[in-house]
SERO-4910 file (N, C-alpha, C, O; in steps of 0.05 Angstrom, whole numbers):
BEGIN
 pado doro    nc1    nc2    nc3   cac1   cac2   cac3    cc1    cc2    cc3    oc1    oc2    oc3
  Met    A    453  -1477   -339    466  -1466   -321    454  -1445   -308    459  -1441   -284
  Thr    A    436  -1427   -323    417  -1410   -309    402  -1416   -285    399  -1402   -265
  Asp    A    392  -1440   -291    372  -1455   -273    391  -1463   -244    381  -1463   -221
  Leu    A    416  -1468   -250    435  -1473   -224    440  -1445   -213    440  -1443   -189
  Ala    A    443  -1427   -225    451  -1400   -213    424  -1391   -198    424  -1377   -178
  Thr    A    404  -1398   -209    377  -1390   -192    376  -1405   -168    369  -1393   -148
  Ala    A    384  -1431   -168    380  -1451   -147    401  -1444   -127    394  -1443   -103
  Leu    A    428  -1437   -135    448  -1426   -114    443  -1404   -103    448  -1404    -79
  Asn    A    432  -1380   -114    423  -1357    -99    400  -1364    -84    401  -1352    -62
  Ser    A    379  -1379    -87    357  -1388    -72    365  -1401    -46    355  -1395    -25
  Ala    A    385  -1421    -49    395  -1434    -27    413  -1418     -8    415  -1424     16
  Ala    A    428  -1398    -21    446  -1380     -4    423  -1363     11    428  -1357     35
  Glu    A    405  -1356      1    387  -1337     20    373  -1347     38    367  -1334     58
  Thr    A    367  -1374     33    353  -1394     57    374  -1399     78    369  -1396    102
  Val    A    399  -1406     68    420  -1410     86    425  -1385    103    426  -1387    128
  Asp    A    428  -1364     92    435  -1340    106    415  -1333    126    422  -1325    148
  Ala    A    388  -1337    119    367  -1336    140    369  -1353    165    362  -1345    187
  Glu    A    379  -1381    159    383  -1398    182    404  -1390    197    402  -1393    222
  Leu    A    427  -1379    185    451  -1367    202    440  -1347    218    444  -1349    243
  Glu    A    428  -1329    209    419  -1304    221    402  -1315    249    406  -1304    271
  Ala    A    384  -1336    245    372  -1345    267    387  -1363    288    378  -1366    311
  Leu    A    410  -1374    278    425  -1393    297    448  -1378    310    459  -1386    330
  Leu    A    456  -1353    297    480  -1337    309    466  -1322    335    444  -1312    334
  Pro    A    480  -1321    357    472  -1302    378    472  -1275    375    491  -1263    364
  Ser    A    452  -1262    385    451  -1235    382    473  -1221    393    483  -1230    413
  Ala    A    483  -1197    380    509  -1184    390    495  -1167    413    484  -1145    409
  Glu    A    496  -1178    437    488  -1160    459    505  -1171    484    519  -1192    483
  Gly    A    503  -1153    506    519  -1158    526    546  -1154    529    557  -1140    512
  Ser    A    561  -1163    551    589  -1158    555    606  -1169    532    628  -1160    528
  Glu    A    594  -1189    518    611  -1203    499    600  -1194    469    604  -1207    449
  Ser    A    588  -1173    469    576  -1161    443    599  -1160    421    594  -1168    399
  Arg    A    622  -1150    427    645  -1149    408    649  -1173    395    651  -1174    370
  Leu    A    652  -1195    413    658  -1223    402    632  -1232    382    635  -1240    359
  Leu    A    607  -1229    394    586  -1236    376    583  -1218    350    577  -1228    329
  Ser    A    588  -1194    352    588  -1178    328    605  -1187    307    600  -1186    283
  Ala    A    631  -1197    319    653  -1207    297    641  -1230    285    642  -1232    261
  Met    A    631  -1249    299    621  -1274    289    600  -1268    268    603  -1279    246
  Arg    A    578  -1251    271    558  -1241    255    574  -1229    225    569  -1235    202
  Tyr    A    590  -1212    235    603  -1197    212    613  -1217    189    608  -1214    165
  Ser    A    627  -1236    201    641  -1257    182    622  -1278    173    623  -1287    150
  Ala    A    603  -1288    191    586  -1309    181    563  -1300    162    552  -1317    147
  Leu    A    557  -1273    162    533  -1259    146    545  -1245    127    529  -1229    116
  Ala    A    569  -1245    118    585  -1228     99    578  -1237     68    586  -1224     49
  Gly    A    561  -1261     65    552  -1269     44    568  -1292     31    576  -1311     45
  Gly    A    575  -1292      2    591  -1314     -9    572  -1335    -22    548  -1336    -19
  Lys    A    589  -1351    -38    572  -1371    -56    556  -1389    -42    536  -1399    -53
  Arg    A    562  -1394    -16    547  -1418      0    550  -1444    -16    531  -1460    -14
  Leu    A    568  -1451    -30    566  -1475    -48    567  -1501    -31    556  -1521    -37
  Arg    A    585  -1497     -5    587  -1523     11    557  -1530     21    547  -1553     22
  Ala    A    545  -1505     28    518  -1511     40    497  -1520     18    476  -1532     21
  Phe    A    507  -1511     -6    487  -1523    -31    488  -1550    -33    468  -1564    -37
  Leu    A    513  -1559    -30    522  -1588    -31    509  -1603    -11    498  -1625    -16
  Val    A    510  -1594     13    493  -1609     35    463  -1611     27    452  -1633     27
  Leu    A    449  -1587     20    419  -1588     13    416  -1605    -12    396  -1619    -14
  Ser    A    434  -1607    -31    431  -1621    -53    435  -1654    -48    422  -1671    -60
  Ser    A    454  -1660    -31    455  -1686    -22    433  -1698     -7    426  -1721    -11
  Ala    A    423  -1680     11    400  -1687     28    376  -1693     16    362  -1711     23
  Asp    A    371  -1675     -7    349  -1681    -26    349  -1707    -36    328  -1721    -37
  Leu    A    373  -1715    -43    375  -1746    -57    361  -1767    -36    349  -1787    -45
  Phe    A    363  -1764    -12    353  -1784      6    324  -1771     21    313  -1783     40
  Lys    A    314  -1751     11    288  -1741     16    289  -1733     47    270  -1738     61
  Val    A    311  -1722     58    317  -1710     85    299  -1688     92    297  -1671     74
  Asp    A    287  -1684    112    273  -1663    122    291  -1636    115    315  -1635    121
  Arg    A    279  -1617    101    297  -1593     96    305  -1577    120    326  -1565    119
  Arg    A    290  -1577    140    295  -1565    168    321  -1578    178    338  -1564    189
  Cys    A    324  -1605    176    347  -1614    187    372  -1611    168    395  -1606    177
  Ala    A    369  -1613    143    389  -1609    123    398  -1578    128    422  -1572    129
  Leu    A    379  -1560    132    387  -1531    137    408  -1526    159    427  -1511    157
  Arg    A    402  -1542    181    419  -1539    204    445  -1551    197    465  -1540    207
  Val    A    449  -1571    182    476  -1582    174    490  -1564    159    514  -1559    163
  Ala    A    474  -1552    137    486  -1531    117    500  -1507    128    520  -1497    120
  Ala    A    480  -1498    153    494  -1478    169    515  -1481    180    530  -1462    182
  Ala    A    521  -1505    191    539  -1515    214    566  -1515    194    588  -1505    201
  Val    A    561  -1527    170    586  -1523    152    595  -1497    142    618  -1492    137
  Glu    A    574  -1480    139    584  -1452    130    596  -1442    159    615  -1426    156
  Leu    A    590  -1448    179    602  -1435    205    631  -1441    205    648  -1425    210
  Val    A    634  -1471    199    662  -1479    198    680  -1465    177    702  -1455    182
  His    A    669  -1466    156    684  -1453    131    689  -1426    136    710  -1417    128
  Thr    A    672  -1411    149    676  -1381    158    698  -1381    177    716  -1364    174
  Tyr    A    699  -1400    197    721  -1398    216    742  -1403    203    761  -1389    210
  Ser    A    747  -1419    185    774  -1427    169    779  -1401    157    801  -1391    165
  Leu    A    765  -1386    139    772  -1362    125    782  -1342    150    804  -1333    147
  Val    A    769  -1336    172    778  -1316    191    806  -1322    198    823  -1304    197
  His    A    813  -1347    203    836  -1353    212    859  -1356    190    882  -1351    195
  Asp    A    848  -1366    166    868  -1363    147    875  -1336    137    893  -1333    120
  Asp    A    860  -1315    146    867  -1286    140    884  -1273    159    892  -1250    154
  Leu    A    891  -1286    181    906  -1275    201    932  -1268    195    944  -1280    177
  Pro    A    945  -1249    207    969  -1239    199    992  -1265    206   1011  -1268    190
  Ala    A    990  -1279    223   1006  -1307    225    999  -1325    203   1016  -1342    199
  Met    A    978  -1324    186    974  -1342    166    978  -1330    144   1001  -1323    138
  Asp    A    955  -1323    126    961  -1310     98    959  -1281     99    961  -1268     78
  Asp    A    953  -1267    124    953  -1239    128    934  -1225    108    942  -1205     97
  Gly    A    913  -1233    102    893  -1222     82    883  -1194     93    885  -1187    117
  Thr    A    873  -1180     76    858  -1154     82    830  -1152     69    815  -1135     77
  Leu    A    824  -1168     53    798  -1166     40    786  -1197     39    798  -1217     31
  Arg    A    763  -1196     47    749  -1221     44    718  -1217     37    706  -1201     51
  Arg    A    704  -1230     18    678  -1227      9    672  -1197      3    650  -1187      7
  Gly    A    692  -1185     -6    688  -1157    -11    691  -1136     12    685  -1112      8
  Leu    A    700  -1147     37    694  -1126     60    724  -1135     74    736  -1157     71
  Pro    A    732  -1114     90    755  -1119    104    755  -1140    121    735  -1142    135
  Thr    A    778  -1160    125    780  -1182    142    770  -1177    170    768  -1154    179
  Ala    A    763  -1199    183    757  -1196    212    779  -1181    227    771  -1162    240
  His    A    804  -1187    227    824  -1177    240    830  -1146    234    842  -1132    250
  Ile    A    820  -1139    212    823  -1110    203    797  -1093    215    799  -1070    226
  Glu    A    774  -1108    212    752  -1094    219    746  -1088    248    735  -1069    257
  Phe    A    758  -1113    264    757  -1111    296    786  -1109    305    800  -1088    304
  Asp    A    796  -1134    314    828  -1132    319    834  -1164    318    816  -1181    315
  Glu    A    862  -1170    322    872  -1196    316    857  -1215    337    845  -1235    331
  Ala    A    859  -1206    363    852  -1225    385    820  -1232    381    812  -1255    384
  Thr    A    803  -1210    373    775  -1217    369    769  -1233    346    748  -1246    345
  Ala    A    786  -1233    327    784  -1248    301    790  -1277    311    773  -1294    307
  Ile    A    811  -1282    322    818  -1309    332    796  -1320    352    791  -1344    351
  Leu    A    783  -1305    368    764  -1316    387    736  -1320    373    719  -1336    381
  Ser    A    730  -1302    351    706  -1303    336    707  -1332    320    688  -1348    317
  Gly    A    730  -1336    311    734  -1362    291    730  -1386    312    715  -1404    306
  Asp    A    743  -1385    334    741  -1408    355    710  -1408    361    699  -1430    361
  Ala    A    697  -1389    365    667  -1392    373    650  -1399    346    629  -1411    349
  Leu    A    656  -1394    326    643  -1401    298    646  -1432    298    626  -1446    295
  Leu    A    668  -1443    301    674  -1473    299    657  -1486    322    641  -1503    316
  Thr    A    661  -1478    344    644  -1493    366    619  -1490    363    606  -1509    372
  Leu    A    606  -1470    353    576  -1466    350    569  -1484    327    546  -1494    327
  Ala    A    583  -1489    311    578  -1509    289    572  -1540    304    553  -1554    299
  Phe    A    589  -1545    319    587  -1573    335    562  -1571    354    550  -1592    359
  Glu    A    555  -1551    362    535  -1550    381    506  -1551    366    486  -1560    376
  Ile    A    507  -1542    343    483  -1540    328    475  -1572    317    451  -1580    316
  Leu    A    500  -1588    307    497  -1612    298    486  -1629    321    471  -1647    316
  Ala    A    494  -1623    347    492  -1642    370    460  -1643    378    448  -1663    387
  Glu    A    448  -1617    373    422  -1613    379    401  -1631    370    407  -1641    348
  Glu    A    377  -1640    380    361  -1658    374    343  -1649    346    332  -1664    330
  Ala    A    343  -1621    344    327  -1609    322    346  -1616    296    336  -1614    274
  Thr    A    371  -1623    298    387  -1633    271    376  -1659    264    369  -1664    241
  His    A    375  -1678    285    363  -1705    276    350  -1720    300    364  -1720    321
  Ala    A    329  -1731    301    320  -1747    318    337  -1767    331    333  -1772    355
  Leu    A    357  -1780    316    371  -1803    322    397  -1793    333    409  -1778    319
  Ala    A    407  -1800    358    426  -1793    369    454  -1803    354    474  -1790    353
  Ser    A    451  -1828    343    469  -1843    326    476  -1824    300    499  -1818    294
  Val    A    455  -1816    287    460  -1798    265    476  -1771    274    495  -1763    261
  Arg    A    467  -1758    294    480  -1733    304    512  -1738    312    530  -1723    307
  Cys    A    514  -1759    324    542  -1765    331    559  -1771    304    582  -1762    301
  Glu    A    547  -1785    285    563  -1787    260    566  -1763    245    586  -1760    231
  Leu    A    550  -1745    246    554  -1719    233    576  -1702    249    593  -1690    236
  Val    A    576  -1701    276    595  -1691    291    624  -1705    287    645  -1692    283
  Arg    A    623  -1728    289    650  -1745    284    659  -1739    253    683  -1735    248
  Ser    A    642  -1737    235    656  -1737    207    660  -1708    199    675  -1705    179
  Leu    A    649  -1687    211    654  -1659    209    681  -1654    223    698  -1639    213
  Ala    A    685  -1664    246    708  -1662    261    734  -1673    249    755  -1662    253
  Ala    A    732  -1695    236    751  -1706    222    758  -1691    197    782  -1689    189
  Ala    A    737  -1679    183    739  -1661    158    755  -1632    169    767  -1619    152
  Ala    A    755  -1627    186    760  -1597    199    785  -1596    214    797  -1575    217
  Gly    A    794  -1622    226    816  -1623    246    841  -1631    237    849  -1624    215
  Cys    A    855  -1645    252    886  -1652    245    891  -1671    223    913  -1675    212
  Arg    A    865  -1686    215    869  -1704    190    852  -1691    169    845  -1706    150
  Gly    A    845  -1662    170    832  -1654    146    843  -1622    142    867  -1618    137
  Met    A    825  -1601    145    830  -1577    140    855  -1564    152    871  -1551    139
  Val    A    858  -1570    181    875  -1560    195    902  -1570    187    922  -1555    186
  Ala    A    903  -1595    182    929  -1608    169    936  -1594    145    960  -1588    141
  Gly    A    918  -1587    127    924  -1578    101    934  -1551    105    952  -1544     91
  Gln    A    924  -1536    122    937  -1511    126    965  -1509    140    981  -1491    137
  Thr    A    966  -1529    154    996  -1532    168   1015  -1534    146   1035  -1520    145
  Ile    A   1009  -1554    127   1027  -1560    102   1028  -1538     87   1050  -1533     77
  Asp    A   1006  -1522     80   1008  -1498     65   1030  -1481     78   1048  -1472     63
  Leu    A   1031  -1477    104   1049  -1457    115   1076  -1468    114   1095  -1453    109
  Asp    A   1079  -1493    118   1107  -1504    115   1119  -1502     88   1143  -1504     85
  Leu    A   1104  -1500     66   1111  -1499     44   1119  -1476     30   1127  -1477      7
  Glu    A   1116  -1451     45   1121  -1425     35   1152  -1424     31   1168  -1432     48
  Asn    A   1159  -1413      5   1184  -1411     -4   1203  -1437     -7   1227  -1437    -10
  Met    A   1186  -1459     -6   1202  -1485    -11   1194  -1497    -39   1173  -1491    -50
  Glu    A   1211  -1515    -50   1206  -1524    -75   1187  -1552    -68   1194  -1568    -50
  Thr    A   1164  -1555    -84   1152  -1582    -81   1141  -1593   -104   1150  -1586   -126
  Asp    A   1122  -1610   -103   1111  -1624   -131   1080  -1625   -129   1066  -1618   -110
  Ile    A   1073  -1634   -151   1043  -1638   -154   1030  -1655   -133   1009  -1649   -122
  Ala    A   1043  -1677   -128   1033  -1695   -107   1028  -1686    -83   1007  -1692    -71
  Thr    A   1050  -1666    -71   1047  -1654    -49   1025  -1631    -47   1015  -1628    -25
  Ile    A   1018  -1616    -67   1001  -1597    -71    973  -1609    -74    954  -1598    -63
  Thr    A    970  -1631    -87    946  -1646    -87    938  -1657    -62    914  -1654    -57
  Arg    A    956  -1670    -45    950  -1676    -18    942  -1652      0    922  -1654     15
  Leu    A    958  -1628     -3    951  -1609     14    923  -1597      7    910  -1587     25
  Gln    A    914  -1598    -20    891  -1585    -25    865  -1606    -16    844  -1598     -6
  Gln    A    871  -1631    -20    854  -1654    -11    843  -1648     19    820  -1649     27
  Leu    A    863  -1642     32    860  -1634     61    846  -1606     68    826  -1602     81
  Lys    A    861  -1589     55    853  -1561     64    824  -1554     52    807  -1544     67
  Thr    A    817  -1559     23    796  -1553     12    780  -1575      9    757  -1569     14
  Gly    A    785  -1602      2    772  -1622     -3    756  -1634     16    734  -1643     11
  Ala    A    767  -1635     41    757  -1650     62    731  -1639     69    712  -1654     72
  Leu    A    729  -1611     72    701  -1604     79    680  -1604     56    656  -1603     60
  Ile    A    691  -1605     33    670  -1608      9    663  -1633     10    639  -1637      7
  Ala    A    678  -1653     15    671  -1684     19    650  -1686     42    629  -1698     39
  Phe    A    657  -1673     63    633  -1678     82    609  -1668     76    589  -1680     84
  Ser    A    608  -1642     61    583  -1630     54    569  -1647     32    545  -1645     33
  Cys    A    579  -1662     12    567  -1685      0    558  -1706     10    538  -1717      3
  Glu    A    577  -1714     32    568  -1741     44    546  -1740     67    535  -1760     75
  Ser    A    539  -1712     77    525  -1705    103    494  -1716     91    479  -1727    107
  Gly    A    487  -1714     68    459  -1718     61    456  -1748     66    436  -1756     79
  Ala    A    477  -1766     56    473  -1794     60    476  -1803     93    466  -1824    101
  Ile    A    488  -1787    107    488  -1789    138    458  -1785    146    445  -1801    159
  Leu    A    450  -1763    138    423  -1754    150    403  -1773    140    385  -1779    155
  Gly    A    406  -1783    116    387  -1805    104    392  -1834    110    381  -1853     99
  Gln    A    410  -1835    127    419  -1863    132    423  -1884    110    418  -1908    111
  Ala    A    433  -1869     91    439  -1888     64    464  -1908     72    481  -1903     89
  His    A    462  -1927     57    482  -1948     60    511  -1938     49    512  -1917     35
  Gly    A    534  -1954     55    559  -1947     53    568  -1942     20    586  -1927     14
  His    A    553  -1957      2    562  -1953    -24    554  -1924    -34    571  -1912    -47
  Leu    A    532  -1913    -30    520  -1888    -38    540  -1865    -25    547  -1845    -38
  Arg    A    546  -1870     -4    564  -1850     14    593  -1850      0    607  -1830      0
  Arg    A    600  -1873    -11    627  -1877    -26    625  -1861    -54    644  -1848    -63
  Val    A    604  -1865    -65    600  -1854    -90    601  -1822    -88    614  -1810   -105
  Leu    A    589  -1810    -68    587  -1781    -60    614  -1770    -53    622  -1747    -58
  His    A    629  -1794    -39    659  -1781    -29    672  -1780    -56    684  -1759    -62
  Ala    A    673  -1799    -73    688  -1798   -100    684  -1775   -115    702  -1763   -126
  Tyr    A    657  -1768   -117    646  -1744   -136    662  -1718   -120    675  -1702   -134
  Ala    A    661  -1716    -92    675  -1693    -75    702  -1692    -79    714  -1670    -83
  His    A    712  -1713    -80    741  -1717    -80    754  -1700   -108    772  -1682   -106
  Asp    A    742  -1708   -132    749  -1695   -154    738  -1668   -159    750  -1652   -173
  Leu    A    714  -1664   -148    701  -1635   -150    721  -1615   -131    726  -1592   -139
  Gly    A    732  -1624   -108    747  -1606    -89    774  -1598   -103    784  -1576   -100
  Leu    A    784  -1618   -118    812  -1613   -133    804  -1593   -154    817  -1572   -156
  Ala    A    783  -1599   -170    778  -1577   -194    773  -1551   -181    785  -1533   -192
  Phe    A    757  -1545   -159    753  -1523   -145    776  -1509   -139    779  -1485   -144
  Gln    A    798  -1526   -127    820  -1510   -118    835  -1501   -142    845  -1479   -141
  Ile    A    837  -1516   -167    853  -1509   -187    841  -1483   -197    855  -1463   -202
  Val    A    817  -1484   -201    805  -1460   -207    812  -1434   -190    818  -1413   -200
  Asp    A    809  -1441   -162    818  -1418   -143    847  -1412   -153    852  -1388   -156
  Asp    A    864  -1425   -158    890  -1418   -163    891  -1402   -189    905  -1382   -191
  Leu    A    875  -1412   -210    876  -1395   -233    864  -1368   -226    875  -1349   -238
  Leu    A    845  -1363   -211    833  -1340   -205    850  -1323   -190    849  -1299   -195
  Asp    A    870  -1333   -170    887  -1319   -153    909  -1305   -174    919  -1283   -171
  Ala    A    915  -1324   -195    934  -1312   -212    924  -1293   -235    938  -1276   -245
  Glu    A    896  -1299   -242    890  -1282   -267    867  -1265   -258    860  -1246   -272
  Gly    A    853  -1270   -234    831  -1256   -227    828  -1227   -221    849  -1214   -220
  Asp    A    805  -1216   -216    804  -1186   -210    796  -1184   -182    775  -1196   -176
  Ala    A    808  -1169   -163    801  -1168   -136    774  -1159   -131    758  -1169   -115
  Ala    A    767  -1137   -148    740  -1127   -141    716  -1148   -148    696  -1151   -134
  Glu    A    722  -1163   -171    703  -1184   -175    705  -1207   -157    685  -1219   -149
  Leu    A    725  -1212   -150    731  -1238   -130    725  -1231   -100    720  -1249    -84
  Gly    A    725  -1207    -95    719  -1194    -66    740  -1203    -48    734  -1203    -24
  Lys    A    764  -1211    -57    787  -1219    -39    813  -1211    -53    812  -1203    -76
  Thr    A    835  -1213    -39    861  -1201    -47    870  -1223    -68    868  -1247    -62
  Val    A    881  -1215    -90    889  -1236   -112    921  -1234   -107    930  -1215    -94
  Gly    A    936  -1253   -119    964  -1254   -121    976  -1257    -99   1000  -1251    -98
  Ala    A    961  -1266    -76    977  -1272    -50    993  -1295    -51   1016  -1293    -41
  Asp    A    984  -1318    -61   1001  -1340    -64   1031  -1334    -74   1050  -1338    -59
  Glu    A   1032  -1324    -97   1058  -1313   -111   1072  -1295    -93   1096  -1299    -91
  Glu    A   1061  -1277    -80   1075  -1259    -60   1086  -1276    -36   1107  -1270    -24
  Ala    A   1072  -1295    -32   1082  -1308     -9   1101  -1333    -15   1109  -1348      3
  Gly    A   1106  -1335    -38   1123  -1354    -46   1111  -1384    -47   1126  -1404    -46
  Lys    A   1086  -1386    -51   1070  -1409    -48   1071  -1423    -72   1068  -1408    -92
  Ala    A   1074  -1451    -78   1070  -1465   -100   1041  -1472    -99   1028  -1477    -79
  Thr    A   1031  -1471   -127   1003  -1474   -131   1000  -1493   -154   1020  -1498   -166
  Phe    A    977  -1503   -161    972  -1519   -187    982  -1507   -210    994  -1519   -228
  Val    A    976  -1477   -211    983  -1459   -234   1015  -1457   -236   1026  -1460   -257
  Ser    A   1028  -1452   -214   1055  -1446   -213   1072  -1469   -222   1093  -1466   -234
  Leu    A   1061  -1495   -214   1075  -1521   -226   1063  -1527   -249   1080  -1537   -263
  Met    A   1040  -1526   -260   1028  -1533   -283   1029  -1515   -306   1035  -1525   -328
  Gly    A   1025  -1493   -303   1024  -1469   -322    992  -1469   -323    977  -1487   -315
  Val    A    983  -1443   -336    956  -1439   -335    941  -1458   -353    921  -1469   -345
  Asp    A    953  -1460   -381    934  -1477   -394    932  -1508   -389    911  -1520   -393
  Arg    A    955  -1518   -378    955  -1544   -365    932  -1549   -343    915  -1567   -342
  Ala    A    937  -1524   -323    919  -1529   -302    888  -1528   -310    872  -1544   -302
  Arg    A    884  -1508   -327    857  -1509   -337    844  -1535   -349    821  -1542   -346
  Met    A    861  -1546   -362    853  -1573   -378    850  -1597   -353    834  -1615   -355
  Gln    A    867  -1591   -332    865  -1612   -312    839  -1608   -294    829  -1627   -281
  Ala    A    829  -1582   -294    807  -1578   -277    786  -1588   -289    768  -1599   -275
  Arg    A    782  -1587   -319    760  -1593   -334    760  -1626   -335    739  -1639   -338
  Met    A    782  -1637   -334    783  -1668   -334    774  -1679   -304    760  -1699   -303
  Leu    A    781  -1666   -282    773  -1671   -257    741  -1667   -253    727  -1682   -239
  Ala    A    732  -1646   -265    700  -1640   -265    686  -1663   -278    668  -1675   -266
  Asp    A    696  -1670   -305    681  -1690   -320    688  -1717   -307    672  -1735   -312
  Gln    A    709  -1724   -291    712  -1748   -275    689  -1746   -250    674  -1764   -245
  Ala    A    690  -1726   -238    670  -1722   -215    642  -1731   -225    628  -1747   -213
  Ser    A    636  -1718   -247    605  -1726   -259    604  -1753   -261    585  -1765   -251
  Ser    A    624  -1767   -273    620  -1794   -282    618  -1810   -256    605  -1830   -256
  His    A    630  -1802   -233    625  -1821   -207    598  -1824   -202    590  -1844   -190
  Leu    A    582  -1803   -210    553  -1801   -201    534  -1819   -218    510  -1818   -214
  Asp    A    544  -1834   -236    527  -1853   -257    512  -1871   -242    490  -1876   -251
  Pro    A    521  -1883   -220    507  -1903   -208    476  -1893   -192    458  -1907   -183
  Leu    A    478  -1865   -191    456  -1855   -182    436  -1844   -201    415  -1834   -193
  Gly    A    442  -1845   -224    422  -1840   -246    416  -1809   -251    433  -1791   -248
  Asp    A    392  -1807   -257    386  -1779   -269    380  -1758   -244    379  -1734   -248
  Arg    A    378  -1770   -221    372  -1752   -198    393  -1736   -187    390  -1721   -167
  Val    A    416  -1739   -200    441  -1723   -190    447  -1702   -206    468  -1689   -204
  Glu    A    427  -1697   -227    438  -1678   -251    445  -1651   -239    463  -1639   -251
  Val    A    434  -1638   -217    442  -1616   -202    471  -1616   -193    484  -1596   -194
  Leu    A    481  -1642   -183    508  -1641   -178    525  -1643   -200    547  -1633   -196
  Arg    A    521  -1652   -221    533  -1652   -250    538  -1624   -258    559  -1615   -267
  Asp    A    512  -1606   -252    513  -1576   -261    533  -1565   -241    546  -1546   -250
  Val    A    536  -1573   -219    554  -1560   -199    586  -1566   -207    604  -1550   -203
  Ala    A    589  -1585   -217    615  -1592   -227    623  -1570   -251    644  -1557   -254
  Arg    A    601  -1570   -266    608  -1551   -291    607  -1522   -282    620  -1505   -296
  Phe    A    594  -1513   -263    598  -1488   -252    619  -1483   -241    626  -1459   -242
  Val    A    637  -1500   -226    657  -1500   -210    684  -1489   -231    701  -1473   -225
  Ile    A    683  -1503   -254    707  -1495   -271    700  -1472   -289    717  -1461   -302
  Asp    A    674  -1463   -289    666  -1437   -305    665  -1411   -288    663  -1388   -298
  Arg    A    665  -1416   -261    662  -1393   -247    683  -1370   -248    707  -1376   -252
  Arg    A    675  -1346   -246    694  -1325   -244    698  -1310   -217    710  -1289   -216
  Ala    A    688  -1320   -199    690  -1310   -174    687  -1332   -151    689  -1326   -127
***
């Protein structure tokens, strides 16, 4: 696990450098918008989704320069979702990655626009020839990320999340919510390497099955950290779900059962990788990391 921590940190540094290069400089009349984009996108974080992009790309011997562009695009979409999730109309968060949220540091309108700009920049990056020589591959990356981020993915999950505030619900609904809100982007991150490598459908389905269970395990641990974690260690507000009256895996299952479920899902995620043999050990390490993390 020490080796994984080193690999995660190294990948995060490389992706941060790629983001630094791809984000526009904060100059000109639109400098406030561009400063807000850079503020949120370069605030650090685990870069787990980017790491999954790079790891899946390595399976298919994809050029690292191409994989880094996709990893950066995923992080831009993820950051946009955090900026918008933190807005007063959504979760009304005040702390993210150890810093004031974008609407606190700037203002609400600038936060909204910076999120919009981060999202659209991600698709601009994917559509450029530097991401892949084949237009068909670039189109599939754009299509798949759009599906993961949009009304059949992350945005749909956020809508369900808002609808369920102060309402009774069940495990099936929460599972569906998190498959969309959290799992869809993780699934794209895992599958993107297969898209870049033009791998056949079976291998892409293997990675999707792994990502499905990994995403649910990740969210259960997120719920556990929200209930039990420390804001200083996590770098974000804790207890927000309970305060908002939101049902979570923890509130419905209890702490002990939720922790057991997360471990079962992580083990199941690893088992999906069996057809790929030993070359996916790093992805198995990620599954273990997800359930053991403290932030």
